[in-house]
N, CA, C, O and the ligand as a Tripos MOL2 file, in Angstrom:
@<TRIPOS>MOLECULE
protein
  313   311    79     0     0
PROTEIN
NO_CHARGES

@<TRIPOS>ATOM
      1 N           0.8360   -1.2020   -0.0010 N.3       1 MET1
      2 CA          0.0060   -0.0030   -0.0050 C.3       1 MET1
      3 C           0.8720    1.2510   -0.0030 C.2       1 MET1
      4 O           1.9020    1.3070    0.6690 O.2       1 MET1
      5 N           0.4540    2.2270   -0.7400 N.am      2 ASP2
      6 CA          1.1990    3.4910   -0.7740 C.3       2 ASP2
      7 C           1.1360    4.1890    0.5750 C.2       2 ASP2
      8 O           0.1490    4.0980    1.3060 O.2       2 ASP2
      9 N           2.2270    4.8910    0.8790 N.am      3 LYS3
     10 CA          2.2280    5.7290    2.0600 C.3       3 LYS3
     11 C           1.8850    7.1540    1.6640 C.2       3 LYS3
     12 O           2.1060    7.5920    0.5350 O.2       3 LYS3
     13 N           1.3340    7.8540    2.6450 N.am      4 PHE4
     14 CA          0.9410    9.2280    2.4060 C.3       4 PHE4
     15 C           1.5960   10.1490    3.4360 C.2       4 PHE4
     16 O           1.8490    9.7590    4.5760 O.2       4 PHE4
     17 N           1.8580   11.3590    3.0080 N.am      5 CYS5
     18 CA          2.4700   12.3550    3.8890 C.3       5 CYS5
     19 C           1.5390   12.6190    5.0800 C.2       5 CYS5
     20 O           0.3470   12.8630    4.8980 O.2       5 CYS5
     21 N           2.0980   12.5680    6.3120 N.am      6 PHE6
     22 CA          1.3000   12.8210    7.5170 C.3       6 PHE6
     23 C           0.8760   14.2800    7.6140 C.2       6 PHE6
     24 O          -0.0320   14.6240    8.3710 O.2       6 PHE6
     25 N           1.5330   15.1220    6.8510 N.am      7 SER7
     26 CA          1.2630   16.5360    6.9540 C.3       7 SER7
     27 C           0.2770   17.0400    5.9050 C.2       7 SER7
     28 O          -0.6000   17.8460    6.2180 O.2       7 SER7
     29 N           0.4120   16.5730    4.6570 N.am      8 CYS8
     30 CA         -0.4370   17.1200    3.5950 C.3       8 CYS8
     31 C          -1.2260   16.0550    2.8300 C.2       8 CYS8
     32 O          -2.1020   16.3970    2.0360 O.2       8 CYS8
     33 N          -0.9350   14.7860    3.0520 N.am      9 GLY9
     34 CA         -1.6970   13.7340    2.3950 C.3       9 GLY9
     35 C          -1.2180   13.3670    1.0020 C.2       9 GLY9
     36 O          -1.8450   12.5440    0.3350 O.2       9 GLY9
     37 N          -0.1130   13.9610    0.5450 N.am     10 ALA10
     38 CA          0.4150   13.6130   -0.7720 C.3      10 ALA10
     39 C           0.9420   12.1880   -0.7570 C.2      10 ALA10
     40 O           1.5250   11.7680    0.2440 O.2      10 ALA10
     41 N           0.7560   11.4200   -1.8440 N.am     11 PRO11
     42 CA          1.3420   10.0910   -1.9030 C.3      11 PRO11
     43 C           2.8690   10.1880   -1.9390 C.2      11 PRO11
     44 O           3.4350   10.9880   -2.6840 O.2      11 PRO11
     45 N           3.5260    9.3580   -1.1190 N.am     12 LEU12
     46 CA          4.9910    9.4670   -0.9860 C.3      12 LEU12
     47 C           5.6930    8.6610   -2.0630 C.2      12 LEU12
     48 O           6.2700    7.6080   -1.7920 O.2      12 LEU12
     49 N           5.6370    9.1570   -3.2630 N.am     13 LYS13
     50 CA          6.3500    8.5080   -4.3500 C.3      13 LYS13
     51 C           6.7770    9.5560   -5.3820 C.2      13 LYS13
     52 O           6.2880   10.6860   -5.4030 O.2      13 LYS13
     53 N           7.6960    9.1340   -6.2240 N.am     14 GLU14
     54 CA          8.2190   10.0100   -7.2730 C.3      14 GLU14
     55 C           8.6360   11.3740   -6.7180 C.2      14 GLU14
     56 O           9.4250   11.4320   -5.7750 O.2      14 GLU14
     57 N           8.1310   12.4540   -7.2730 N.am     15 ALA15
     58 CA          8.6130   13.7900   -6.8690 C.3      15 ALA15
     59 C           8.3060   14.1090   -5.4010 C.2      15 ALA15
     60 O           8.9890   14.9350   -4.7950 O.2      15 ALA15
     61 N           7.2930   13.4660   -4.8290 N.am     16 PHE16
     62 CA          6.9330   13.7580   -3.4510 C.3      16 PHE16
     63 C           7.7380   12.9550   -2.4240 C.2      16 PHE16
     64 O           7.7490   13.3000   -1.2430 O.2      16 PHE16
     65 N           8.4020   11.9040   -2.8600 N.am     17 ALA17
     66 CA          9.1450   11.0570   -1.9280 C.3      17 ALA17
     67 C          10.2710   11.8740   -1.2950 C.2      17 ALA17
     68 O          11.0010   12.5810   -1.9910 O.2      17 ALA17
     69 N          10.4070   11.7730    0.0220 N.am     18 ASN18
     70 CA         11.4860   12.4430    0.7430 C.3      18 ASN18
     71 C          12.4390   11.3610    1.2370 C.2      18 ASN18
     72 O          12.0580   10.5080    2.0390 O.2      18 ASN18
     73 N          13.6760   11.3980    0.7530 N.am     19 LYS19
     74 CA         14.5730   10.2790    1.0500 C.3      19 LYS19
     75 C          15.0440   10.2590    2.4980 C.2      19 LYS19
     76 O          15.6470    9.2760    2.9290 O.2      19 LYS19
     77 N          14.7850   11.3210    3.2590 N.am     20 SER20
     78 CA         15.1960   11.3590    4.6600 C.3      20 SER20
     79 C          14.1140   10.8980    5.6310 C.2      20 SER20
     80 O          14.4020   10.6610    6.8040 O.2      20 SER20
     81 N          12.8860   10.7680    5.1650 N.am     21 THR21
     82 CA         11.7960   10.3560    6.0680 C.3      21 THR21
     83 C          10.7150    9.6510    5.2600 C.2      21 THR21
     84 O          10.4910    9.9620    4.0900 O.2      21 THR21
     85 N          10.0490    8.6960    5.9060 N.am     22 ASP22
     86 CA          8.8990    8.0710    5.2350 C.3      22 ASP22
     87 C           7.5810    8.5690    5.8330 C.2      22 ASP22
     88 O           6.5200    8.0010    5.5780 O.2      22 ASP22
     89 N           7.6630    9.6410    6.6360 N.am     23 LYS23
     90 CA          6.4380   10.2210    7.2090 C.3      23 LYS23
     91 C           5.9490   11.4240    6.4190 C.2      23 LYS23
     92 O           4.7460   11.6610    6.3090 O.2      23 LYS23
     93 N           6.8910   12.1780    5.8710 N.am     24 PHE24
     94 CA          6.5260   13.4340    5.2100 C.3      24 PHE24
     95 C           7.0510   13.4820    3.7790 C.2      24 PHE24
     96 O           8.0280   12.8150    3.4380 O.2      24 PHE24
     97 N           6.3870   14.2790    2.9510 N.am     25 CYS25
     98 CA          6.7880   14.4030    1.5590 C.3      25 CYS25
     99 C           7.9460   15.4000    1.4200 C.2      25 CYS25
    100 O           8.3550   16.0350    2.3920 O.2      25 CYS25
    101 N           8.4540   15.5200    0.2100 N.am     26 SER26
    102 CA          9.5910   16.4040   -0.0190 C.3      26 SER26
    103 C           9.1960   17.8810    0.1080 C.2      26 SER26
    104 O          10.0650   18.7360    0.2810 O.2      26 SER26
    105 N           7.9150   18.1860    0.0240 N.am     27 TYR27
    106 CA          7.5010   19.5720    0.2200 C.3      27 TYR27
    107 C           7.3950   19.9080    1.7050 C.2      27 TYR27
    108 O           7.8220   20.9840    2.1230 O.2      27 TYR27
    109 N           6.8350   19.0100    2.5040 N.am     28 CYS28
    110 CA          6.5440   19.3100    3.9130 C.3      28 CYS28
    111 C           7.7650   19.2210    4.8140 C.2      28 CYS28
    112 O           7.8140   19.8880    5.8470 O.2      28 CYS28
    113 N           8.7460   18.4170    4.4480 N.am     29 ALA29
    114 CA          9.9410   18.2880    5.2710 C.3      29 ALA29
    115 C          11.1670   18.7040    4.4680 C.2      29 ALA29
    116 O          11.1880   18.6060    3.2410 O.2      29 ALA29
    117 N          12.1950   19.1740    5.1890 N.am     30 ASP30
    118 CA         13.4230   19.5840    4.5000 C.3      30 ASP30
    119 C          14.2980   18.3640    4.1750 C.2      30 ASP30
    120 O          13.8900   17.2200    4.3710 O.2      30 ASP30
    121 N          15.4790   18.6320    3.6860 N.am     31 GLU31
    122 CA         16.3510   17.5310    3.2340 C.3      31 GLU31
    123 C          16.8250   16.6410    4.3870 C.2      31 GLU31
    124 O          17.3610   15.5580    4.1500 O.2      31 GLU31
    125 N          16.6300   17.0960    5.6550 N.am     32 ASN32
    126 CA         16.9610   16.2590    6.8060 C.3      32 ASN32
    127 C          15.7490   15.5190    7.3530 C.2      32 ASN32
    128 O          15.8400   14.8450    8.3790 O.2      32 ASN32
    129 N          14.6250   15.6420    6.6780 N.am     33 GLY33
    130 CA         13.4130   14.9670    7.1280 C.3      33 GLY33
    131 C          12.6720   15.7030    8.2180 C.2      33 GLY33
    132 O          11.7540   15.1600    8.8310 O.2      33 GLY33
    133 N          13.0750   16.9580    8.4640 N.am     34 LYS34
    134 CA         12.4370   17.7570    9.5250 C.3      34 LYS34
    135 C          11.2240   18.5000    8.9650 C.2      34 LYS34
    136 O          11.3030   19.1690    7.9350 O.2      34 LYS34
    137 N          10.1170   18.3670    9.6650 N.am     35 LEU35
    138 CA          8.8740   19.0080    9.2310 C.3      35 LEU35
    139 C           9.0280   20.5330    9.2450 C.2      35 LEU35
    140 O           9.5480   21.1080   10.2010 O.2      35 LEU35
    141 N           8.5670   21.1750    8.1660 N.am     36 LYS36
    142 CA          8.6500   22.6330    8.0860 C.3      36 LYS36
    143 C           7.5570   23.2880    8.9320 C.2      36 LYS36
    144 O           6.6920   22.6050    9.4790 O.2      36 LYS36
    145 N           7.6050   24.6150    9.0320 N.am     37 ASP37
    146 CA          6.5830   25.3710    9.7820 C.3      37 ASP37
    147 C           5.2020   25.1280    9.1890 C.2      37 ASP37
    148 O           5.0270   25.0180    7.9750 O.2      37 ASP37
    149 N           4.2280   25.0480   10.0920 N.am     38 ARG38
    150 CA          2.8340   24.8620    9.6530 C.3      38 ARG38
    151 C           2.4190   25.9670    8.6780 C.2      38 ARG38
    152 O           1.7040   25.7120    7.7080 O.2      38 ARG38
    153 N           2.8670   27.1820    8.9400 N.am     39 LYS39
    154 CA          2.4980   28.3210    8.0910 C.3      39 LYS39
    155 C           2.9500   28.1160    6.6450 C.2      39 LYS39
    156 O           2.2120   28.4200    5.7080 O.2      39 LYS39
    157 N           4.1570   27.6040    6.4740 N.am     40 ILE40
    158 CA          4.6990   27.3770    5.1390 C.3      40 ILE40
    159 C           3.8630   26.3120    4.4190 C.2      40 ILE40
    160 O           3.5410   26.4500    3.2390 O.2      40 ILE40
    161 N           3.5280   25.2720    5.1380 N.am     41 ILE41
    162 CA          2.7490   24.1880    4.5450 C.3      41 ILE41
    163 C           1.3260   24.6510    4.2590 C.2      41 ILE41
    164 O           0.7360   24.2880    3.2410 O.2      41 ILE41
    165 N           0.7830   25.4550    5.1690 N.am     42 GLN42
    166 CA         -0.5650   26.0050    4.9490 C.3      42 GLN42
    167 C          -0.6180   26.8430    3.6780 C.2      42 GLN42
    168 O          -1.5700   26.7460    2.9040 O.2      42 GLN42
    169 N           0.4040   27.6620    3.4670 N.am     43 GLU43
    170 CA          0.4570   28.4790    2.2430 C.3      43 GLU43
    171 C           0.5660   27.6000    0.9990 C.2      43 GLU43
    172 O          -0.0380   27.8990   -0.0310 O.2      43 GLU43
    173 N           1.3250   26.5340    1.0960 N.am     44 GLY44
    174 CA          1.4600   25.5940   -0.0360 C.3      44 GLY44
    175 C           0.1260   24.9470   -0.3650 C.2      44 GLY44
    176 O          -0.2380   24.8190   -1.5340 O.2      44 GLY44
    177 N          -0.6010   24.5390    0.6670 N.am     45 ILE45
    178 CA         -1.8990   23.8870    0.4430 C.3      45 ILE45
    179 C          -2.9230   24.9020   -0.0730 C.2      45 ILE45
    180 O          -3.7590   24.5690   -0.9130 O.2      45 ILE45
    181 N          -2.8580   26.1330    0.4270 N.am     46 ALA46
    182 CA         -3.7480   27.1790   -0.0820 C.3      46 ALA46
    183 C          -3.5200   27.3880   -1.5780 C.2      46 ALA46
    184 O          -4.4720   27.5570   -2.3390 O.2      46 ALA46
    185 N          -2.2510   27.3760   -1.9950 N.am     47 GLY47
    186 CA         -1.9270   27.5280   -3.4190 C.3      47 GLY47
    187 C          -2.4300   26.3560   -4.2360 C.2      47 GLY47
    188 O          -2.8710   26.5180   -5.3740 O.2      47 GLY47
    189 N          -2.3570   25.1660   -3.6390 N.am     48 TRP48
    190 CA         -2.8150   23.9730   -4.3390 C.3      48 TRP48
    191 C          -4.3300   23.9910   -4.4720 C.2      48 TRP48
    192 O          -4.8640   23.6640   -5.5320 O.2      48 TRP48
    193 N          -5.0370   24.3750   -3.3920 N.am     49 LEU49
    194 CA         -6.5090   24.4640   -3.4580 C.3      49 LEU49
    195 C          -6.9570   25.4720   -4.5100 C.2      49 LEU49
    196 O          -7.9470   25.2640   -5.2110 O.2      49 LEU49
    197 N          -6.2080   26.5710   -4.6040 N.am     50 LYS50
    198 CA         -6.5100   27.6070   -5.5810 C.3      50 LYS50
    199 C          -6.2980   27.0880   -7.0060 C.2      50 LYS50
    200 O          -7.0560   27.4070   -7.9230 O.2      50 LYS50
    201 N          -5.2490   26.2810   -7.1630 N.am     51 MET51
    202 CA         -4.9060   25.7370   -8.4730 C.3      51 MET51
    203 C          -5.9990   24.8020   -8.9810 C.2      51 MET51
    204 O          -6.3030   24.7920  -10.1740 O.2      51 MET51
    205 N          -6.6000   24.0030   -8.0680 N.am     52 ILE52
    206 CA         -7.6260   23.0660   -8.5260 C.3      52 ILE52
    207 C          -8.9960   23.7200   -8.6000 C.2      52 ILE52
    208 O          -9.9560   23.1070   -9.0660 O.2      52 ILE52
    209 N          -9.0910   24.9630   -8.1420 N.am     53 ASP53
    210 CA        -10.3700   25.6650   -8.1270 C.3      53 ASP53
    211 C         -10.1610   27.1160   -8.5620 C.2      53 ASP53
    212 O         -10.5030   28.0410   -7.8250 O.2      53 ASP53
    213 N          -9.5950   27.3200   -9.7720 N.am     54 PRO54
    214 CA         -9.1250   28.6520  -10.1540 C.3      54 PRO54
    215 C         -10.2280   29.6890  -10.3810 C.2      54 PRO54
    216 O          -9.9730   30.8920  -10.3240 O.2      54 PRO54
    217 N         -11.4550   29.2220  -10.6370 N.am     55 SER55
    218 CA        -12.5410   30.1730  -10.8950 C.3      55 SER55
    219 C         -13.1280   30.7180   -9.6030 C.2      55 SER55
    220 O         -13.9340   31.6480   -9.6280 O.2      55 SER55
    221 N         -12.7280   30.1450   -8.4780 N.am     56 ASN56
    222 CA        -13.2520   30.5790   -7.1860 C.3      56 ASN56
    223 C         -12.4380   31.7620   -6.6840 C.2      56 ASN56
    224 O         -11.2950   31.6020   -6.2560 O.2      56 ASN56
    225 N         -13.0270   32.9420   -6.7380 N.am     57 THR57
    226 CA        -12.2950   34.1490   -6.3210 C.3      57 THR57
    227 C         -12.7780   34.6590   -4.9700 C.2      57 THR57
    228 O         -12.2450   35.6420   -4.4570 O.2      57 THR57
    229 N         -13.7860   34.0020   -4.3830 N.am     58 THR58
    230 CA        -14.3520   34.4990   -3.1410 C.3      58 THR58
    231 C         -13.9020   33.6900   -1.9200 C.2      58 THR58
    232 O         -13.9990   34.1570   -0.7850 O.2      58 THR58
    233 N         -13.4130   32.4810   -2.1650 N.am     59 SER59
    234 CA        -13.0360   31.6100   -1.0550 C.3      59 SER59
    235 C         -11.7910   32.1240   -0.3440 C.2      59 SER59
    236 O         -10.8920   32.6910   -0.9650 O.2      59 SER59
    237 N         -11.7550   31.9110    0.9780 N.am     60 ASP60
    238 CA        -10.5510   32.1980    1.7320 C.3      60 ASP60
    239 C          -9.7100   30.9130    1.7550 C.2      60 ASP60
    240 O          -9.9280   30.0200    2.5730 O.2      60 ASP60
    241 N          -8.7500   30.8530    0.8370 N.am     61 PHE61
    242 CA         -7.9870   29.6080    0.6560 C.3      61 PHE61
    243 C          -7.1070   29.3200    1.8680 C.2      61 PHE61
    244 O          -6.8670   28.1530    2.1770 O.2      61 PHE61
    245 N          -6.6250   30.3350    2.5570 N.am     62 MET62
    246 CA         -5.8260   30.0830    3.7470 C.3      62 MET62
    247 C          -6.6840   29.4510    4.8550 C.2      62 MET62
    248 O          -6.2080   28.5940    5.5990 O.2      62 MET62
    249 N          -7.9440   29.8770    4.9580 N.am     63 ALA63
    250 CA         -8.8390   29.2890    5.9640 C.3      63 ALA63
    251 C          -9.1700   27.8380    5.5900 C.2      63 ALA63
    252 O          -9.2500   26.9640    6.4530 O.2      63 ALA63
    253 N          -9.3580   27.6050    4.3000 N.am     64 ARG64
    254 CA         -9.6360   26.2220    3.8590 C.3      64 ARG64
    255 C          -8.4180   25.3320    4.0830 C.2      64 ARG64
    256 O          -8.5540   24.1720    4.4700 O.2      64 ARG64
    257 N          -7.2240   25.8820    3.8380 N.am     65 ALA65
    258 CA         -6.0060   25.1200    4.0850 C.3      65 ALA65
    259 C          -5.8430   24.8020    5.5670 C.2      65 ALA65
    260 O          -5.3570   23.7320    5.9330 O.2      65 ALA65
    261 N          -6.2580   25.7510    6.4200 N.am     66 ASP66
    262 CA         -6.1980   25.5440    7.8590 C.3      66 ASP66
    263 C          -7.0850   24.3740    8.2740 C.2      66 ASP66
    264 O          -6.6740   23.5270    9.0670 O.2      66 ASP66
    265 N          -8.3020   24.3310    7.7360 N.am     67 LEU67
    266 CA         -9.2120   23.2200    8.0290 C.3      67 LEU67
    267 C          -8.6450   21.9040    7.5260 C.2      67 LEU67
    268 O          -8.7230   20.8820    8.2070 O.2      67 LEU67
    269 N          -8.0760   21.9380    6.3280 N.am     68 TYR68
    270 CA         -7.4690   20.7410    5.7320 C.3      68 TYR68
    271 C          -6.3780   20.1980    6.6550 C.2      68 TYR68
    272 O          -6.3290   18.9980    6.9240 O.2      68 TYR68
    273 N          -5.5050   21.0830    7.1400 N.am     69 LEU69
    274 CA         -4.3940   20.6480    7.9980 C.3      69 LEU69
    275 C          -4.8970   20.0850    9.3230 C.2      69 LEU69
    276 O          -4.2730   19.1860    9.8880 O.2      69 LEU69
    277 N          -6.0050   20.5980    9.8210 N.am     70 LYS70
    278 CA         -6.5300   20.0990   11.1010 C.3      70 LYS70
    279 C          -6.9450   18.6420   11.0230 C.2      70 LYS70
    280 O          -7.0510   17.9660   12.0470 O.2      70 LYS70
    281 N          -7.1790   18.1570    9.8200 N.am     71 ALA71
    282 CA         -7.5630   16.7550    9.6370 C.3      71 ALA71
    283 C          -6.3500   15.8590    9.4260 C.2      71 ALA71
    284 O          -6.4950   14.6390    9.3400 O.2      71 ALA71
    285 N          -5.1560   16.4430    9.3410 N.am     72 MET72
    286 CA         -3.9570   15.6370    9.0620 C.3      72 MET72
    287 C          -3.2670   15.2100   10.3650 C.2      72 MET72
    288 O          -3.2120   15.9900   11.3160 O.2      72 MET72
    289 N          -2.7410   13.9780   10.4160 N.am     73 PRO73
    290 CA         -2.1340   13.4920   11.6650 C.3      73 PRO73
    291 C          -0.9900   14.3480   12.1930 C.2      73 PRO73
    292 O          -0.7980   14.4400   13.4060 O.2      73 PRO73
    293 N          -0.2400   14.9650   11.3180 N.am     74 ALA74
    294 CA          0.9050   15.7620   11.7940 C.3      74 ALA74
    295 C           0.4710   17.0280   12.5300 C.2      74 ALA74
    296 O           1.2420   17.5880   13.3100 O.2      74 ALA74
    297 N          -0.7620   17.4800   12.2850 N.am     75 TRP75
    298 CA         -1.1980   18.7780   12.8050 C.3      75 TRP75
    299 C          -2.4450   18.7090   13.6740 C.2      75 TRP75
    300 O          -2.8840   19.7310   14.2020 O.2      75 TRP75
    301 N          -3.0150   17.5410   13.8270 N.am     76 SER76
    302 CA         -4.3210   17.4490   14.4780 C.3      76 SER76
    303 C          -4.2740   17.7810   15.9540 C.2      76 SER76
    304 O          -5.3100   18.0670   16.5540 O.2      76 SER76
    305 N          -3.0880   17.7490   16.5520 N.am     77 GLU77
    306 CA         -2.9790   18.0530   17.9920 C.3      77 GLU77
    307 C          -3.0320   19.5520   18.2750 C.2      77 GLU77
    308 O          -3.2640   19.9700   19.4090 O.2      77 GLU77
    309 N          -2.8170   20.3450   17.2460 N.am     78 ASN78
    310 CA         -2.7770   21.8060   17.4610 C.3      78 ASN78
    311 C          -4.1840   22.3870   17.6410 C.2      78 ASN78
    312 O          -4.3330   23.5940   17.8310 O.2      78 ASN78
    313 ZN          3.4490   16.6990    2.6160 Zn       79 ZN79
@<TRIPOS>BOND
     1     1     2 1
     2     2     3 1
     3     3     4 2
     4     3     5 am
     5     5     6 1
     6     6     7 1
     7     7     8 2
     8     7     9 am
     9     9    10 1
    10    10    11 1
    11    11    12 2
    12    11    13 am
    13    13    14 1
    14    14    15 1
    15    15    16 2
    16    15    17 am
    17    17    18 1
    18    18    19 1
    19    19    20 2
    20    19    21 am
    21    21    22 1
    22    22    23 1
    23    23    24 2
    24    23    25 am
    25    25    26 1
    26    26    27 1
    27    27    28 2
    28    27    29 am
    29    29    30 1
    30    30    31 1
    31    31    32 2
    32    31    33 am
    33    33    34 1
    34    34    35 1
    35    35    36 2
    36    35    37 am
    37    37    38 1
    38    38    39 1
    39    39    40 2
    40    39    41 am
    41    41    42 1
    42    42    43 1
    43    43    44 2
    44    43    45 am
    45    45    46 1
    46    46    47 1
    47    47    48 2
    48    47    49 am
    49    49    50 1
    50    50    51 1
    51    51    52 2
    52    51    53 am
    53    53    54 1
    54    54    55 1
    55    55    56 2
    56    55    57 am
    57    57    58 1
    58    58    59 1
    59    59    60 2
    60    59    61 am
    61    61    62 1
    62    62    63 1
    63    63    64 2
    64    63    65 am
    65    65    66 1
    66    66    67 1
    67    67    68 2
    68    67    69 am
    69    69    70 1
    70    70    71 1
    71    71    72 2
    72    71    73 am
    73    73    74 1
    74    74    75 1
    75    75    76 2
    76    75    77 am
    77    77    78 1
    78    78    79 1
    79    79    80 2
    80    79    81 am
    81    81    82 1
    82    82    83 1
    83    83    84 2
    84    83    85 am
    85    85    86 1
    86    86    87 1
    87    87    88 2
    88    87    89 am
    89    89    90 1
    90    90    91 1
    91    91    92 2
    92    91    93 am
    93    93    94 1
    94    94    95 1
    95    95    96 2
    96    95    97 am
    97    97    98 1
    98    98    99 1
    99    99   100 2
   100    99   101 am
   101   101   102 1
   102   102   103 1
   103   103   104 2
   104   103   105 am
   105   105   106 1
   106   106   107 1
   107   107   108 2
   108   107   109 am
   109   109   110 1
   110   110   111 1
   111   111   112 2
   112   111   113 am
   113   113   114 1
   114   114   115 1
   115   115   116 2
   116   115   117 am
   117   117   118 1
   118   118   119 1
   119   119   120 2
   120   119   121 am
   121   121   122 1
   122   122   123 1
   123   123   124 2
   124   123   125 am
   125   125   126 1
   126   126   127 1
   127   127   128 2
   128   127   129 am
   129   129   130 1
   130   130   131 1
   131   131   132 2
   132   131   133 am
   133   133   134 1
   134   134   135 1
   135   135   136 2
   136   135   137 am
   137   137   138 1
   138   138   139 1
   139   139   140 2
   140   139   141 am
   141   141   142 1
   142   142   143 1
   143   143   144 2
   144   143   145 am
   145   145   146 1
   146   146   147 1
   147   147   148 2
   148   147   149 am
   149   149   150 1
   150   150   151 1
   151   151   152 2
   152   151   153 am
   153   153   154 1
   154   154   155 1
   155   155   156 2
   156   155   157 am
   157   157   158 1
   158   158   159 1
   159   159   160 2
   160   159   161 am
   161   161   162 1
   162   162   163 1
   163   163   164 2
   164   163   165 am
   165   165   166 1
   166   166   167 1
   167   167   168 2
   168   167   169 am
   169   169   170 1
   170   170   171 1
   171   171   172 2
   172   171   173 am
   173   173   174 1
   174   174   175 1
   175   175   176 2
   176   175   177 am
   177   177   178 1
   178   178   179 1
   179   179   180 2
   180   179   181 am
   181   181   182 1
   182   182   183 1
   183   183   184 2
   184   183   185 am
   185   185   186 1
   186   186   187 1
   187   187   188 2
   188   187   189 am
   189   189   190 1
   190   190   191 1
   191   191   192 2
   192   191   193 am
   193   193   194 1
   194   194   195 1
   195   195   196 2
   196   195   197 am
   197   197   198 1
   198   198   199 1
   199   199   200 2
   200   199   201 am
   201   201   202 1
   202   202   203 1
   203   203   204 2
   204   203   205 am
   205   205   206 1
   206   206   207 1
   207   207   208 2
   208   207   209 am
   209   209   210 1
   210   210   211 1
   211   211   212 2
   212   211   213 am
   213   213   214 1
   214   214   215 1
   215   215   216 2
   216   215   217 am
   217   217   218 1
   218   218   219 1
   219   219   220 2
   220   219   221 am
   221   221   222 1
   222   222   223 1
   223   223   224 2
   224   223   225 am
   225   225   226 1
   226   226   227 1
   227   227   228 2
   228   227   229 am
   229   229   230 1
   230   230   231 1
   231   231   232 2
   232   231   233 am
   233   233   234 1
   234   234   235 1
   235   235   236 2
   236   235   237 am
   237   237   238 1
   238   238   239 1
   239   239   240 2
   240   239   241 am
   241   241   242 1
   242   242   243 1
   243   243   244 2
   244   243   245 am
   245   245   246 1
   246   246   247 1
   247   247   248 2
   248   247   249 am
   249   249   250 1
   250   250   251 1
   251   251   252 2
   252   251   253 am
   253   253   254 1
   254   254   255 1
   255   255   256 2
   256   255   257 am
   257   257   258 1
   258   258   259 1
   259   259   260 2
   260   259   261 am
   261   261   262 1
   262   262   263 1
   263   263   264 2
   264   263   265 am
   265   265   266 1
   266   266   267 1
   267   267   268 2
   268   267   269 am
   269   269   270 1
   270   270   271 1
   271   271   272 2
   272   271   273 am
   273   273   274 1
   274   274   275 1
   275   275   276 2
   276   275   277 am
   277   277   278 1
   278   278   279 1
   279   279   280 2
   280   279   281 am
   281   281   282 1
   282   282   283 1
   283   283   284 2
   284   283   285 am
   285   285   286 1
   286   286   287 1
   287   287   288 2
   288   287   289 am
   289   289   290 1
   290   290   291 1
   291   291   292 2
   292   291   293 am
   293   293   294 1
   294   294   295 1
   295   295   296 2
   296   295   297 am
   297   297   298 1
   298   298   299 1
   299   299   300 2
   300   299   301 am
   301   301   302 1
   302   302   303 1
   303   303   304 2
   304   303   305 am
   305   305   306 1
   306   306   307 1
   307   307   308 2
   308   307   309 am
   309   309   310 1
   310   310   311 1
   311   311   312 2
@<TRIPOS>SUBSTRUCTURE
     1 MET1         2 RESIDUE 1 A MET
     2 ASP2         6 RESIDUE 1 A ASP
     3 LYS3        10 RESIDUE 1 A LYS
     4 PHE4        14 RESIDUE 1 A PHE
     5 CYS5        18 RESIDUE 1 A CYS
     6 PHE6        22 RESIDUE 1 A PHE
     7 SER7        26 RESIDUE 1 A SER
     8 CYS8        30 RESIDUE 1 A CYS
     9 GLY9        34 RESIDUE 1 A GLY
    10 ALA10       38 RESIDUE 1 A ALA
    11 PRO11       42 RESIDUE 1 A PRO
    12 LEU12       46 RESIDUE 1 A LEU
    13 LYS13       50 RESIDUE 1 A LYS
    14 GLU14       54 RESIDUE 1 A GLU
    15 ALA15       58 RESIDUE 1 A ALA
    16 PHE16       62 RESIDUE 1 A PHE
    17 ALA17       66 RESIDUE 1 A ALA
    18 ASN18       70 RESIDUE 1 A ASN
    19 LYS19       74 RESIDUE 1 A LYS
    20 SER20       78 RESIDUE 1 A SER
    21 THR21       82 RESIDUE 1 A THR
    22 ASP22       86 RESIDUE 1 A ASP
    23 LYS23       90 RESIDUE 1 A LYS
    24 PHE24       94 RESIDUE 1 A PHE
    25 CYS25       98 RESIDUE 1 A CYS
    26 SER26      102 RESIDUE 1 A SER
    27 TYR27      106 RESIDUE 1 A TYR
    28 CYS28      110 RESIDUE 1 A CYS
    29 ALA29      114 RESIDUE 1 A ALA
    30 ASP30      118 RESIDUE 1 A ASP
    31 GLU31      122 RESIDUE 1 A GLU
    32 ASN32      126 RESIDUE 1 A ASN
    33 GLY33      130 RESIDUE 1 A GLY
    34 LYS34      134 RESIDUE 1 A LYS
    35 LEU35      138 RESIDUE 1 A LEU
    36 LYS36      142 RESIDUE 1 A LYS
    37 ASP37      146 RESIDUE 1 A ASP
    38 ARG38      150 RESIDUE 1 A ARG
    39 LYS39      154 RESIDUE 1 A LYS
    40 ILE40      158 RESIDUE 1 A ILE
    41 ILE41      162 RESIDUE 1 A ILE
    42 GLN42      166 RESIDUE 1 A GLN
    43 GLU43      170 RESIDUE 1 A GLU
    44 GLY44      174 RESIDUE 1 A GLY
    45 ILE45      178 RESIDUE 1 A ILE
    46 ALA46      182 RESIDUE 1 A ALA
    47 GLY47      186 RESIDUE 1 A GLY
    48 TRP48      190 RESIDUE 1 A TRP
    49 LEU49      194 RESIDUE 1 A LEU
    50 LYS50      198 RESIDUE 1 A LYS
    51 MET51      202 RESIDUE 1 A MET
    52 ILE52      206 RESIDUE 1 A ILE
    53 ASP53      210 RESIDUE 1 A ASP
    54 PRO54      214 RESIDUE 1 A PRO
    55 SER55      218 RESIDUE 1 A SER
    56 ASN56      222 RESIDUE 1 A ASN
    57 THR57      226 RESIDUE 1 A THR
    58 THR58      230 RESIDUE 1 A THR
    59 SER59      234 RESIDUE 1 A SER
    60 ASP60      238 RESIDUE 1 A ASP
    61 PHE61      242 RESIDUE 1 A PHE
    62 MET62      246 RESIDUE 1 A MET
    63 ALA63      250 RESIDUE 1 A ALA
    64 ARG64      254 RESIDUE 1 A ARG
    65 ALA65      258 RESIDUE 1 A ALA
    66 ASP66      262 RESIDUE 1 A ASP
    67 LEU67      266 RESIDUE 1 A LEU
    68 TYR68      270 RESIDUE 1 A TYR
    69 LEU69      274 RESIDUE 1 A LEU
    70 LYS70      278 RESIDUE 1 A LYS
    71 ALA71      282 RESIDUE 1 A ALA
    72 MET72      286 RESIDUE 1 A MET
    73 PRO73      290 RESIDUE 1 A PRO
    74 ALA74      294 RESIDUE 1 A ALA
    75 TRP75      298 RESIDUE 1 A TRP
    76 SER76      302 RESIDUE 1 A SER
    77 GLU77      306 RESIDUE 1 A GLU
    78 ASN78      310 RESIDUE 1 A ASN
    79 ZN79       313 GROUP 0 **** ****
């Protein structure tokens, strides 16, 4: 079974695979496998949500990214 990033849910393969950790993807963790700041990841997810929903100009993508992260195991304790 494929593994998924604990922080953003991306499948951990190909470009997303992080060779320093099997918990987080290459976007969410740095080259040492250390998880980046929640704010950085939230901005990345906001950009991704905007990309898949480009005609939506009224949504608060940062707020939606915040809700998305609250459902992820890496951030659910916050
Ligand atoms: Zn990730």
